[in-house]
C-alpha positions in Angstrom: 152.5 -70.5 154.3 153.7 -70.8 157.7 157.6 -70.9 158.7 159.1 -73.7 156.6 160.9 -75.1 159.8 157.1 -75.2 162.0 155.5 -76.8 158.8 158.6 -79.6 158.6 158.2 -80.3 162.3 154.5 -80.5 161.8 154.4 -83.0 159.2 157.1 -85.1 161.1 154.5 -85.1 164.2 151.7 -86.0 161.7 154.1 -88.9 160.3 153.3 -87.8 156.8 155.0 -85.4 154.2 152.4 -83.8 152.0 152.8 -84.1 148.1 150.9 -81.2 147.4 152.0 -78.6 150.0 148.9 -76.1 148.5 146.6 -78.6 150.2 148.4 -78.5 153.5 148.3 -74.8 153.1 144.7 -74.9 152.5 143.8 -76.8 155.4 145.8 -74.7 158.1 144.2 -71.3 156.6 141.3 -69.8 158.8 138.9 -67.5 156.6 140.2 -64.5 158.4 143.3 -64.7 156.8 142.0 -63.7 153.2 141.4 -60.3 154.7 145.1 -59.7 155.2 146.6 -61.5 152.1 144.4 -61.1 149.0 146.6 -63.3 146.8 145.2 -66.3 149.0 141.9 -67.7 147.5 141.2 -71.0 149.6 140.6 -71.4 153.1 139.6 -74.5 154.9 135.7 -74.7 155.0 135.4 -77.2 152.0 138.3 -79.3 153.3 136.7 -79.2 156.9 133.3 -80.5 155.2 135.0 -83.4 153.6 137.4 -84.1 156.6 134.3 -84.4 158.9 132.9 -87.2 156.8 136.0 -89.1 156.5 136.8 -89.0 160.3 133.3 -90.1 160.9 133.7 -93.2 158.5 137.2 -94.0 160.0 135.8 -93.8 163.6 132.7 -95.9 162.8 134.5 -98.5 160.7 137.2 -98.9 164.0 134.5 -99.2 166.6 132.4 -101.6 164.1 135.4 -103.9 164.1 136.6 -103.2 167.8 133.3 -103.8 169.5 131.6 -106.7 167.7 128.9 -107.3 170.2 127.8 -103.7 170.9 124.5 -102.4 169.7 124.1 -99.4 167.2 123.1 -96.9 169.9 126.2 -97.6 172.0 128.5 -97.5 169.0 126.9 -94.2 167.8 127.3 -92.7 171.5 131.1 -93.7 171.2 131.6 -92.2 168.0 130.1 -89.0 169.0 132.4 -88.7 171.9 135.3 -89.3 169.7 134.4 -86.8 167.1 132.9 -84.1 169.3 134.3 -80.5 169.3 136.1 -80.9 172.7 137.8 -84.0 171.8 139.0 -82.8 168.4 140.4 -79.5 169.8 142.5 -81.6 172.1 143.6 -83.8 169.3 144.8 -80.5 167.8 146.6 -79.3 170.4 148.2 -82.6 170.6 149.4 -82.2 167.2 150.4 -78.6 168.1 148.4 -77.6 164.9 147.7 -74.3 166.6 151.5 -73.0 165.7 150.8 -73.7 162.0 147.4 -72.0 161.5 147.2 -68.8 159.2 145.0 -66.3 160.7 144.5 -62.6 160.2 146.2 -60.1 162.3 142.8 -59.1 164.2 142.0 -62.9 164.6 145.5 -63.7 165.9 145.5 -60.8 168.5 141.7 -61.8 169.7 143.0 -65.2 170.6 142.1 -67.2 167.7 145.0 -69.4 167.8 143.7 -71.2 170.9 140.1 -70.9 169.9 138.5 -74.3 170.2 136.1 -73.9 167.2 139.0 -72.9 165.0 141.2 -75.8 166.2 138.4 -78.2 165.9 137.7 -77.0 162.0 141.4 -77.1 161.2 141.8 -80.6 162.6 139.0 -81.9 160.2 140.1 -79.9 157.4 143.6 -81.9 158.0 141.9 -85.2 157.6 140.2 -84.0 154.6 143.5 -82.6 153.1 145.1 -86.0 153.9 142.6 -87.9 152.3 142.8 -86.0 149.1 146.6 -86.0 149.1 147.0 -89.9 149.9 144.0 -92.3 150.1 141.6 -93.7 152.4 143.7 -96.4 154.0 146.8 -93.9 154.6 144.7 -91.3 156.1 142.9 -94.1 158.2 146.3 -95.4 159.6 147.4 -91.9 160.3 144.1 -90.8 162.4 144.2 -94.0 164.2 147.6 -93.7 165.4 147.0 -90.1 166.6 144.1 -91.4 168.7 146.0 -94.4 170.1 143.7 -97.2 171.4 140.3 -96.2 171.2 139.1 -98.3 174.1 141.8 -96.5 176.4 140.4 -93.0 175.3 137.0 -94.1 175.6 137.4 -95.6 179.2 138.8 -92.3 180.5 136.3 -90.1 178.7 132.9 -92.2 179.1 133.8 -92.6 182.8 134.2 -88.9 183.3 131.1 -87.9 181.1 128.7 -90.7 181.8 129.6 -92.9 184.5 126.4 -94.2 185.3 125.9 -95.4 181.7 129.4 -96.9 181.8 128.3 -98.9 184.9 125.3 -100.0 183.6 127.0 -101.2 180.4 129.4 -103.4 182.3 126.7 -104.6 184.6 123.6 -105.3 181.9 125.0 -108.3 180.2 125.7 -110.3 183.2 122.8 -109.3 185.7 120.3 -107.8 183.5 118.8 -104.3 183.2 117.5 -103.9 186.9 120.4 -105.3 188.6 121.7 -101.7 189.9 120.0 -99.2 192.2 120.9 -96.0 193.6 119.6 -95.0 197.3 120.0 -91.7 198.9 121.7 -92.7 202.6 122.0 -89.2 203.9 120.9 -85.6 203.1 122.7 -82.6 205.0 122.7 -79.0 204.9 120.1 -76.2 204.7 117.7 -76.1 201.7 119.4 -73.8 199.7 122.6 -75.7 199.9 121.6 -79.3 200.4 124.4 -82.2 200.3 123.3 -85.6 199.3 125.1 -89.0 200.0 123.9 -91.8 197.4 124.9 -95.3 197.5 124.8 -97.7 194.5 124.0 -101.7 195.0 124.4 -104.3 192.6 121.3 -106.8 193.7 122.4 -106.3 197.9 125.8 -105.6 197.2 126.9 -101.9 197.8 129.5 -101.1 194.9 130.2 -97.3 196.0 128.9 -94.2 197.7 129.1 -90.8 196.4 128.4 -87.1 197.4 127.1 -84.0 195.6 125.1 -81.0 195.8 122.2 -82.8 194.1 120.9 -86.6 193.7 122.4 -86.7 190.1 125.6 -85.6 190.8 125.9 -87.8 194.0 124.7 -90.9 191.7 127.1 -90.1 189.2 130.1 -89.8 191.7 128.9 -93.3 193.4 129.1 -94.9 189.8 132.7 -93.7 189.2 133.4 -95.2 192.7 131.8 -98.6 191.5 133.6 -98.4 188.2 136.9 -98.2 190.2 136.0 -101.0 192.3 134.9 -103.3 189.5 138.1 -102.4 187.5 140.4 -103.2 190.6 138.7 -106.6 191.0 138.9 -107.3 187.3 142.7 -106.6 187.4 143.2 -108.6 190.4 141.3 -111.6 188.8 143.8 -111.8 186.0 
């Protein structure tokens, strides 16, 4: 097991003290560690398998209850954002899970403590261990407390990753599927280094202009500007 003080502080950050320390150790044990300590017989792969399913259910349930009018496709995409590898790696780092991992010396020396795939797997294993050590209601409360408000998490992530999709979702319920259009307003630079300017319109109203080395990038930049404009207008109207 990792240093007792480190584990104590880690459980304080989790907001939960394990009844079975062995479960926590298993969740924090990478497969490589068994090479250095043959007395350890379990690593976190099985718990990762369980935790992945538990996490999917928790996010599905929370999104279903929070977004009561959204369709299945939107809910599935949002769940994928919240459960993807990069997001879970960020969550693991927020909890400083990396400090507690049990790795072989060779894996540690190779930078395994900061490796995204290892952190993602350990986070899912931790969820699985919590489920076995407590119950679904407890692990649900804990996981959602780590995430914080899902709407806030999603707003930042969705806008960054798919601004055009996010803009379409805001506009469609009120104005329909074809209300938005993107127009190239300027093209500069030589053929091998084009720079595009694209404007996005809501009917005849220009919402934003973006620039980029391709039409796609420029459209995404314009959509981000439009989202900011609409968000400011909504805030002013309150």
